[in-house]
C-alpha positions in Angstrom: -75.1 -39.4 -63.0 -72.3 -41.2 -61.1 -73.7 -43.9 -58.8 -73.0 -43.7 -55.1 -71.2 -47.1 -55.3 -68.6 -45.6 -57.7 -65.0 -46.8 -57.0 -62.1 -44.7 -58.4 -59.7 -46.5 -60.8 -55.9 -46.5 -60.2 -55.1 -46.2 -63.9 -56.8 -42.9 -64.1 -55.0 -41.4 -61.2 -51.7 -42.8 -62.4 -52.3 -41.0 -65.7 -52.9 -37.8 -63.7 -49.6 -38.4 -62.0 -47.8 -38.9 -65.3 -49.3 -35.5 -66.5 -48.1 -33.9 -63.3 -44.6 -35.1 -64.0 -44.8 -33.7 -67.5 -45.9 -30.4 -66.0 -42.9 -30.3 -63.7 -40.6 -31.3 -66.6 -41.7 -28.1 -68.5 -41.3 -25.9 -65.4 -44.8 -25.9 -64.0 -46.3 -27.1 -60.7 -46.5 -30.9 -60.7 -50.3 -31.1 -60.8 -52.1 -33.4 -63.2 -55.7 -34.1 -63.9 -57.9 -36.5 -65.9 -61.5 -36.3 -66.8 -63.3 -39.6 -67.5 -66.8 -40.4 -68.7 -68.9 -43.2 -67.2 -71.4 -44.8 -69.5 -73.0 -47.9 -67.9 -70.1 -50.0 -66.7 -67.6 -48.5 -69.1 -65.3 -45.5 -68.0 -63.1 -43.9 -70.6 -60.6 -41.0 -70.5 -61.9 -37.9 -72.3 -59.0 -35.6 -71.5 -55.8 -35.4 -69.5 -53.3 -32.5 -68.9 -50.9 -31.0 -66.5 -50.8 -27.6 -64.8 -49.7 -24.5 -66.8 -49.9 -21.7 -64.2 -46.2 -20.9 -64.5 -45.6 -21.3 -68.2 -48.8 -19.5 -69.1 -48.1 -16.6 -66.7 -51.7 -16.8 -65.5 -52.5 -17.5 -61.8 -55.9 -18.9 -62.8 -54.7 -21.4 -65.4 -55.3 -24.3 -63.0 -55.4 -27.7 -64.8 -58.8 -28.6 -63.3 -60.4 -25.4 -64.5 -58.8 -25.8 -68.0 -60.0 -29.4 -68.2 -63.6 -28.5 -67.3 -63.6 -25.7 -69.9 -62.2 -28.1 -72.6 -64.6 -31.0 -71.9 -67.6 -28.6 -71.6 -66.8 -27.2 -75.0 -67.3 -30.7 -76.6 -69.9 -32.2 -74.3 -72.0 -29.3 -73.0 -72.1 -27.2 -70.0 -73.3 -29.9 -67.6 -71.1 -33.0 -67.0 -73.0 -35.3 -64.6 -71.5 -38.5 -66.2 -67.9 -37.3 -65.9 -65.4 -37.8 -63.1 -62.5 -35.3 -62.4 -59.3 -37.0 -61.1 -56.7 -34.6 -59.8 -53.4 -35.3 -58.1 -54.1 -32.3 -55.7 -57.3 -31.3 -54.0 -59.0 -28.7 -56.2 -58.9 -25.2 -54.8 -62.0 -23.2 -54.1 -62.0 -21.7 -57.6 -61.8 -25.1 -59.3 -64.3 -26.6 -56.9 -66.7 -23.8 -57.8 -66.2 -24.6 -61.5 -67.1 -28.3 -60.6 -70.4 -27.0 -59.1 -71.2 -24.9 -62.1 -70.4 -27.7 -64.5 -72.3 -30.3 -62.3 -69.4 -32.7 -62.6 -70.4 -36.2 -61.5 -67.7 -36.8 -59.0 -64.3 -35.5 -57.8 -61.3 -37.8 -56.9 -58.1 -36.3 -55.6 -54.8 -37.5 -54.2 -53.2 -35.1 -51.7 -55.3 -32.6 -49.7 -54.7 -28.9 -49.5 -53.6 -29.4 -45.9 -50.9 -32.0 -47.1 -49.7 -29.3 -49.5 -49.6 -26.6 -46.9 -47.9 -28.9 -44.4 -45.2 -29.7 -46.9 -44.6 -26.0 -47.6 -44.2 -25.3 -43.8 -41.9 -28.3 -43.3 -39.7 -27.8 -46.3 -39.9 -24.0 -46.5 -40.2 -24.2 -50.2 -41.9 -21.4 -52.2 -43.3 -24.1 -54.6 -45.9 -25.0 -52.0 -46.7 -21.7 -50.4 -49.0 -20.8 -53.3 -52.2 -22.1 -51.6 -53.5 -18.9 -50.3 -57.1 -20.0 -49.8 -57.3 -23.2 -47.8 -61.0 -24.0 -48.3 -61.6 -27.7 -48.7 -63.2 -28.6 -52.0 -65.8 -30.7 -50.2 -67.0 -27.5 -48.4 -67.5 -25.7 -51.7 -69.1 -28.7 -53.4 -71.6 -29.2 -50.5 -72.9 -25.6 -51.1 -74.0 -26.5 -54.6 -77.5 -27.5 -55.6 -76.3 -30.9 -56.9 -74.7 -33.7 -54.8 -71.1 -34.2 -56.0 -69.3 -37.1 -54.4 -65.8 -36.4 -53.3 -63.2 -39.1 -52.8 -60.0 -37.7 -51.2 -56.7 -39.3 -50.4 -56.8 -41.7 -53.4 -53.3 -42.9 -54.1 -52.2 -40.2 -51.7 -48.6 -41.5 -51.2 -48.0 -41.6 -54.9 -49.3 -38.1 -55.3 -47.2 -36.9 -52.3 -44.1 -38.0 -54.1 -44.8 -35.3 -56.7 -43.8 -32.7 -54.1 -40.2 -33.7 -54.4 -40.2 -34.8 -58.0 -37.6 -33.0 -60.1 -37.0 -33.4 -63.8 -34.1 -35.8 -64.6 
């Protein structure tokens, strides 16, 4: 169980940002995620990855969902001692998977509204894919287990991913 006093760590979100850049470099949306495990005072990375929606050809191959499936396969179906870090706020589908897996906490950088606003302002197709703007907090609140949500963590760094292009 993640304590109410939990403070997210910059290094884990920075790893998610690195994974997001790698995703963009291979032609995917620049979204990255990390799952950590908290045991006592020690928190370690269990897995990290970038989005594969475009390269997989699957609209549901969201990095958060894939990470939850991967970690559950090794640690069991419930993950109360684990924290999901994502550069982007999880969509309703991924938030639902967090409920089902009983993830201990969710930390994200940019909100769905940040993403939608960028798409409206820039007119880019890359950020018009959020068709279901339901905040993850709303989905998580409907579950039977309290899942803390920390949004806007390293938000500016995550917003820079919107304009990141491979070099």
